[in-house]
N, C-alpha and C positions, 0 to 999 in steps of 0.2 A: 504493500500500500504506500510505501515511501515515495514511489515515483509520482504519485498523484498529489504529493505535498511539496514537490521541488520548486525552487525559484529558477527562473530562466530569463533570457533577454526579453521575451515577449510577456511572460507571466512574472513580472517583476514585483512580486508581492511584498518584498522587503523594502520597497520605496516608502519613505516616511509618510507621504500623503495617503498611500493605500493602507498602511498600518493604522494610521489615525482614523480613516474612514471606516475600516473594518471593525475597529473597537467601538466606535460610536454606534454603528448599526447593531452590534451585538449587545450593547448595554441594556440590561434589564431582562435579557433572555438567558435561560439556564441550561437548555438542552441543545445538542447539535441540531436537532430537527428545527427547533424554534429559531436558532441563529441562521440556519440555512434558508429558512423561509423568509426571514427578514432581509437577508442579503439578496435573495432572488427578487423579491418585490421592489427593493430599492433600485437595483439595476434595471429591472423592467420598466419602472415608472419614472425614474429620475434621469436616466440616460436616453437622450433622444435618438431614435433610429434615423440614420442619415438620410434615407429616402423619404420617409414620412414627413420629416421637417426640412428637407432640402438643405442640410447643414454641412458646412466644411469645417475643418479639413477631414480627409479620410484618415481615420486612426487605426492603430494596430496594437501597439504596446499598451498594456493594462493601465499604466500610469498616465499615458496620453489620453486614453478614453476618459479617465476620471478628470483630467485637467480640462478637456474641451467639452465634456458632458455630451458627447455624441459618438456614434459608431454604427457600422453595419452590424448585422446579427453576429458575425464572426468576432468582431471587436468587442461587442457587449459580452459575448461568452468568455473572452479573455479576461475582462475586468471581473466578471462574476467568479471565475476560477481563482483569481488573485485574492479577492475578498474572502472567499471561503478558506483558501490555504492559509491566509493570514490569521484566520481563526482556528487553524489546525483541523480543518474539515477536508478530507480528500475530495478532489474534484477533477473530472476529466472532460473530454471533448467528444461530441457526437455530430454526425452529419447525415443529412438527407440529400437526395438528388431530386429536384423538383422542376416542373415546367415553369418557365419564367412568366408566361402570360396565361397559364391554366388552359392552354390550347394544344399542348404537346410540345414538340421542339420549337425553340431551343430550350436547353436545360441548364441549371446551375446548381451548385451546392448551397445548402442552407446549414448554418452552424448553430449549435446549442450545447447544453452541458449535461453531464451526469454527476450526481452528488452521492457520496457514500454515506448512508444513514445507518446507524447501528441496528435499528429495529427492522429495516427493510432491505438492506443491501444497497445496490446501485439503483438510483432513482433519477429519471431523466426530466429535465425542466428546460423551458424555452423562454429566455428573458428578452426576446426580440422586441417586445412592446405591443400593447393591445391597441386595437382600433376597431372600427366597424368590420365584423366578420372574423376577427381574431380575438380569442379570449384564453390566454394562457394562465394557468393557476398552479399553485403548489398544494397538491392534495394526495400525498402518498398513502397507499401504494399506487393509486390510480394516476396515470399520466394524463395531462391536459396540455398538449403541445399546440403550436400555432398552426401546423399544416398536417394533412394526411395525404398519402400517396394515392393517385387515381389513374395513372397511365402506366403501361407496361415498362416504359423506359425510366420511370421514377423508382426510387429505392429509399428504404428506411434502413440505413446501414447499422448493424448491431454493435459494431466495435466501440469501445470506450478508450480513447487515446489519452496518453498522459501529457502530450503536447499537441498544439494545433498542427494541422497539416501544413507542411512547408509550402505547398502550392497556394494555400489560402494566404499565408503570411506574405509570400512574394507578391500576390495580387494586390493586397492592401498597401504594401510599401511602394508599389510601382505607380499608384494613382494619387492625385492630389485633390481632386474635387469629387463630390458625391456623384455627379452625372458621368464623369469619366469612369468611375468605378462601376456604375450601372451598365456601361457598355462593355465592361471587361470582367464580368463576374466569373469566378473560377468554376470549372466543371471537371468531372471525372466520369468517363463512360463506365457502364456496368461491367464490361469486359476487363477494364483496368483496375477495378476497385480492389481486387485481391492484392495487387502490387503495392497498394497504398495502406494495406493493413486494415481495410474497412469492413472486412467480413468476419473477423474474429468475434466470438460471442462468450458471454458468461451468463450464469443463472442468477436472477434476483431472488430474494427470499424474505420471509418474515421470521422473527424469533420471539419466543416467549419462554422465560423472561427476555426482555429486549437486550439487556446488557450482556455482552460476550467478551471474554470467556466467563462462564458461570462457575465459580469455585465451589458452590454449594450443591451442584448437580451430581447425582450418583450415576447418571446415564443420560442418553439422548435418544429422541425419537424424531426421525425425519419423515414428514408426511407429504406425499405426492398427490396433488389434486387430479381430478378427472378432466375429460374433454370439455372445453367450453367454460370451465371454472377458472379460478386464479388462486394465488397464494393465501387469500383470506378464507377460502371455502371450508377448510377443515379445522380452522381455529376453534370453532365451537365444540369440537370433540374433547378439548383438553380438560374441562371440568367433568365431563361424563366418564372419561377414562380414569381420571382421578389419580394421577401419579405426580403429586406436587414436587417431588424431588428430581423430576426429569426435565431436561432442557428440550424444548420443542423447536424444530426448524421446519419451515414451510417453504420449500423451493417453488419457484414459478416456472412453468413451461415456457420455452423460448419463442414459440410461434403464436402469432395473433389468430384468434378465432372470430368468426363473424359476430358472435354475441358481444354486446358492449362490455369492454374490460375483460373479455374472455381470452383464455390462452389454451394452447393444445401442445401435446408432446409431438404429435404428427397428425397429418390430415387423415382422418378415418375414411373420408369419402373418395379419396383418390389413390389409395394404396401408396402413400408417400414414403417409399423406402429410404430416400435421401434424408427426409426430415427425421425419420426414426433413427437412422444412423447418427445424425448430428446430435439429437437429444441424448442418445446413449453415451456419446462421447462427452457431452457437456455434463451429464449427471455423474459419469465416472470420475471426471476431473473434480467435480464438486465434492464427491465422497472422499477422494484422495486428499483434498485440502481441508476437509471438515475438522479433523482433530486439532489443527493449528488454529482454527476459528473458535471451536468450543472448549478446547482443553480436555476433551473426552475421547478416549481411544475408540476405534471402530468396534473393538470387541465388546464395548458397553453401549453400542449404538444400534437401535432397531430402525429398519426401513419399512415404512407403512405406505400403502397406496390404495386409492379408491378408483375403481373402473379403469380408465386408461392408465392412471397412476399405479393401479395394481399390476397391470401388464408390465409397466416399466420396472416395478419392484421385482417381479418374477423373471426379469431378464438381467438387468444391470446388477442387482443385488446378489446374484448367485456367486460371483467371483470375488466378493469382498469378505473379509473375516468379521462379519457382523454378528451381533448377538441374536438376531432373528429377523425373519421377513414376514410381513403381514399383508395379505392380499384380500381386499374387501371388494366384493362384486367385480372381481378382475377376470383376467383371461390370459392365455399364453399367446403372445404374438411371435415368439421365437419358435422356429421349426424344431420338431422333435429330433431331427437328424443333428441339428446343432447342439441340442442338449446332450445327445449321446456322446459328443466330443468332450463333454464335461463330466462324464461318468466317474472318472477317478478323483474328481474334486470332492472336498469335504464341504457340503452345502451347509449353510446356517439352518437351524430349525425353522420350519415354515408353518404359519397359521393361515388357512384358507377359510373365509367365511362368505356365505352367499345366500341369496334369497331364492326360494323355490318358485316364487311368483315373478321373478325379475323379467321384465319385457325387453330390456335393453341388452343385457348380457345373459343369455339363457343359462339355467342351472347346469346344463350339460357341459358348458365350458369349465365350470369349477370342478365337476366330477372328472373330466378329462385331465385337468391339471393335477388333481390328487393322484390319479392313476399313473401319470407319466413320472411324477417326482418319486413316488413310492417304488416304481420300477428301477429308478436310478439309485435307490438306497437312501434317499433323503428322509429325515424325520418330519413327518407331516401330521399336523393336527387339523382336523377338518370339521367344519360346523355348517349345518344348513338351518335356515330360519324361514318361517312363513312370512316373508316380506317381499317387497318389490325392489327396485334399484335404489337402495337406501341403507342407512346405518341406524339400527335400533339401539336403545339403551342396553338390551341384553348382549348385543354384539360388543358394546364398549366394556361391559363387565368381563366378557371373554378375553378381550385384548388386555385388560388390566391383569388378569390372571396369567396370561401367556408371558407378559413382560416380567412379572414377579418370578415365574418358574424358570426363566432363562437369563435373568440379569446376572 
């Protein structure tokens, strides 16, 4: 995380005026989230967007943006990052590729920020500035950015960069007036995005309790939501499962779902094998990094998933030395032939719980999962309930006991 706190020629947060401004904004706010919100709203509302206000000069360096009180979206993101870093809040840079006139080509990059919040992980915000048709807000974990993609050649790049793109910096430094800059907006084609590091991804998450690492926790439970939900979806399980000495982590799937604020691990409607592979890679990396985040070894960590999250649990979780796997209304998306290749592995104990009336994932999927894992020598605890695609209090009681038995 240190790279997202660094000072640089562009993000010159150690400049006396930036430090002074950052501390003034933070005054009276006690938490990183509150300070981050105050910094975001100050840059959004107090720094004029160069085009909206037709203001010169074209700024780039954070201290210059503060001095002249104006900047393009990129420059405003540079100042916001500097103010956050001056308050010891990690901040990075994100980009979209958007149509300049909302009609298709030509295209340009749009710049904004990601802020690391202890309770939510990385959270993206856009301090571009509001006007008619644009309403950006700070409402974690829900994003409220300035623009959405609508054309095939547009993109919402997932990468969170520690420094602004050199191409953007060069464009800002090469122009002197706002209208010159408007005629020379930086752009990167979709084919070239990988070369600029714009396609790397990470998983956002929520944590309960929010402060990490948690020295009082005796174990951790990582809960994966289902298709169309998000990292908030399973938070309501925590009091029902009633394990107050456990740290809960709620990762959020990386891909957008058509439902408002919905996410998915992969597209169920289009047999998205590439999306599945990417989510498995990201979740694997998340689990590898988890002990350094929570202070809790994987051997004391349970992986739980509902529906599509259950399928992810029964795939990625198999090769980690976890305390146990819990699949609720889940299914196997990994081929049985692939599982046979893991036959010599020592699988974590597995709890499968499913509803006999489930209209979304039929009970036959759960029964097949039980059969396959038992044939591979795994320890499987299997429960059926007279329920639909849901989680009942009785299921939560069973999860509680499973964790206690295998902690």
